[in-house]
N, C-alpha and C positions, 0 to 999 in steps of 0.2 A: 503495500500499499504506501500512497507518496505521501509525501510528509505536507502536513496543512501547513501553506505560509502565514506569517502574518500580518494581518490587510485589515483596511476597514471592512464594514459591511459586513456578508455574513451572519444575516438577520434573519434566516435559519436556524441558525444554530440558537440565537437568544429566545425566538421564537419556543423549540423545543424543550428552551428549561426555563423560560417563564410565564410562558401560555400567549391565548392570545392569536391575531391574526393578524397577517402582513398590513392589510386596511387598518389596524388600530397601534401600529408602531410608528413610532418616529424615529428617523434614523440618519443623526447628528455623527456618524463616523465616518463618513467618505473623503470632505473638501466636496461634495458635485453643490454646484450649484442648486437648491432646492427649486428657482421660478423656471422653471429649462424655455430655451428657446421654443416657439410653437410651431412645428412643423407643417409646413404648408401643404395643399394640395399636392402630393406626388403623380404625372402624367403614367397611365397604366402602363407604359410602354416598356418603361423601368423595372417594372415588376415582371416581363411576358420576355424581355430577353435579357441576353450577356452585355455586359459592362459593353458600352464601346466607346473605342479611342476618344472620339470627340467629344462625351461630356466630360471624360478624365483629361483630358487639354483641358477644358473651362473651369474645370475642376482645379488643377494645380496653378494654371496662372489667375485665377483670383486669391488662393492661399497664398504666392507668392509675392502678390502688391499688396494683400494684409500685411505680411509679417515683412515687407517691405527687405527681402533675405538682396545679398549683392548680386552683383549681374551678372558675374563669374560664378557662381554655383546653381543648383538645382534643386530641384525637390522632385517628392515620388508619395505617394500615398499608401496605408499598410490597414489593416484589418484592424484598430487600435496603435496605440503605445505600446501595448506589451510583448505584439507582435514584432516590434523589431527590438525593441527590448531583447527577445528572446535569439532573433540571429545573430545582432551585432556580435556575440565574443565569436562566431564562425571567420567575422574577416583577416581574422590574425590566428597564426600557430598561437595556441596556449602556452599562456607565461606565469606573468602575476598584473594584477591591475590596483590599481589605487581605488579605495572607494574610502572617504572618509565617513566613520560613522556617528551621530546615527544619523539614518537616511533611509530614503525607499528604499527599502527591503531587496525588489527584488531585481535591480542592478547584481546585486551580487550572489545571489540563486542563480540566474542566467550563468555567470562566470563562474561560478562553481560546477554548473551540472557539465559543462562545457570539457572542465580540466584545466580551468586557472586556480589561480593560488588567489587568492583577496588579504590584502594589509593597506599598510599605509606608505607602500612603496609598490613602482611598477614601470615598466611601457605604456600601461593604457592608463589611463586618467575616468573617474566619472565620477560629477557634479550635476547635484541636484536646484535650477536657479528660480525660482526661490527654492531650499532644502523642504523637504519636508521630513520631519512635523516642525520646525521650530522658524522657518518661512526667512531663514536666514537669505541675503542676496548676493554671489558671488562678482566680484570687481575683479576682471583677469585679462589682461593684455599683453599681446602678441608675442610679448617677451615670455610671458609665463608657459606659454603653450610648447616652446621648442624641447623641452625635454623629454616631448614625448609621441611617440609613432602613430598615438591615437588618443582623442577626448570628448569625450561623450559627455554632451548637457543636456538633461531632460529638461524642459523649461513646460513640462504640461499643467505646472499653475502660474503663467509667466503673464495671462493674458491680461490679467486684474491689474497691472501694472508693465507696461510695455515697457516704461523707458528704462525698466534694469535688464530686459533683454542685451545677451549677446550674441542675438543674431550675427551681428557685420563679421562676428569669428568662423562664419558658416566659408567663409572666400579663401581661408587656408584650409591646405591639400590633409589634414591632418582632424578637420576638427566634423562634424556631426552633430547637429541641432533637431533637436525632437521637440516635437508641438502635436497637441492634440482640440477635440473636440468635447473629449469625456469633461472635462473640468466645468469650465469658467460658462460652457454654453451648458450646461447639464443637461451631453447627449453621449455620457457613460455606456447605454445599451446600444448604440452605433456603430460604436467598433468601428472608428475611422483615426485616423493617426500622422502626422506626415514625420518624413527625414529629412532636413536641407543637412547637403552638405558640397562639399566638388562632385564636379562629372562623376570624375571615376569611381570617388566612394558612393555615390548615387548607384551605379552600374553594377556593382558587386553587391550593394544591398541588396536589391530590385530579381540579381541573380538568386538570390537567396529566398525570397519572397512568395517570388512565382509569380503567374499571369492571375488575372481576375483577383486581386487582393482585397479590393474593397468590389460593395453590389455597386447595382443603378441607383436603387435609391438613397444609398450613402452618397455617391457623386452629387446627384439632386439637389441631397440636403445640404450634406459637406458648400454645396457652391451660394447656397442661400442664405446660410447662418454668417460665410463670412463675408456677406454682402452686404448684411443690414449693419449701414454705420448706425441707423440711428436705435436702433433695439442693444449695440452696444454699447455706443455713450452711456447712456439708461441705465444701463446694468450696472455698469462699473458704477457710477453715484452711487445704486442704489444699493449695494455688496459695499463698499464704504464706509456709509450710515449703519448701513446692516452688523456690520466688526463690530464697530465698537460701540452700537446697542449691546451687541452680546458681551463685549468687555463689561462694560457700567453695570448691565445686569449679573455678572457673574460676581463681579467683585464685591459686590450689592452681600455680598454672601462673606467676605472675607477669603476669595480668593484670588491670589496671582498673576496674572497674566505675563508671562515670558513670552512669548513671540506667537508666529501665527503668520497670515496671511488675512486675506478680506474674504478669503474661500471655505477657512476655519481658523481657529485659536488655538490656543496651546499657554495650560493652564498649569499651575504645580500647586500640589492636594496634597492631604500629607498621607492619604491611604488612597491612590487612585481604586483601586479595586473595590474598596468600599464606596464609593459615590458610584463607580460605576452600576453598581451590585444598586443602589439605591434609586439610581434612575431606569432602570433593568424594571424597580418592580412597578413605575407610571408608564411605564413600555415605552424610553424611551433610549435608546443604542445611544453608548456613545465608544473612542477610542481610545487603551490603555495598554501599552507598550511593554513586554518581556523586558527590557533592559533599564526600566524605570517603576519606582512606586509610589514614582509621586508627577509623572506625567499624567496628565488626562488633555484629551484631544474634540475639541467638538465644532462639528459644524454648522454653519447656518441656519436658524430656522426660516420659514418663509412664510405663511401666512398669522396672520396675528392669531388666529385658534392655537398655532404651534408654540409661537412666543408666552402664550397665557400657562402651555401647559410644562415648559419646561420651566416657567418662574416658580409655578406652582410646586416639582417637583422637588427644585432646590430650595424652597421655604419647610419641604415635607421631611 
């Protein structure tokens, strides 16, 4: 049996332990935008035909425009950032990879499963920007990347703060930037991720991912979501206000905010397991970590009812 990896989500496990139905639970464990992008009506041919090259090209053009990719870089799409994370260790012979913890653990798991040694040195480096779970934003120069054969920069949470993006480094021959529509757009179930890198690196990634990596409906929805500047601007404003509201709510219970982003907040508590259990009694799922007894992460509630539920559960 495969070992279960440490993640947010896993609502089915919470339900099996605490009861209730999925509809009764408020899942604050993932850092996914609770008010997701509204899916437009999808033309029938996207369902009944294989993904075509025209729609794929239009999606990639819009994605490149939205993220402002360097003119001498390229972009490709895959079935979620997780698919890209799984194949990237195969780009080079297994060696040592530098991944500074704590951070998103799928990167280390992917490298280890492909024979790599994970530590604080190596010819490959992985950076999550902003970092998950503390929200730390990295500042890296072209000089900093010279010592590595490959640098992977996961920017899954960076669309809330585009000014912190390291996308300009994608023009270098040894840098891969990862983007996705799962977090900011709240479309995790769409499974749509992107890699941005030099043409040579993109060609190598495509050879591992294979054809038809994303569906026709994902092509259509992705282009629409990346084009909707009104929704994007308003969502950034809303999430900024709501993350501040969450900090204020939690700090009123004598819990200290120590990091995070506008999609999730990280708090220092006396006993994270105890608070997770307390919230779960009210069918609210939170995120704790195997490497810390004192860290609790909460996503952003959506509607007013969810805010009231969380406030009440923290009171009890």
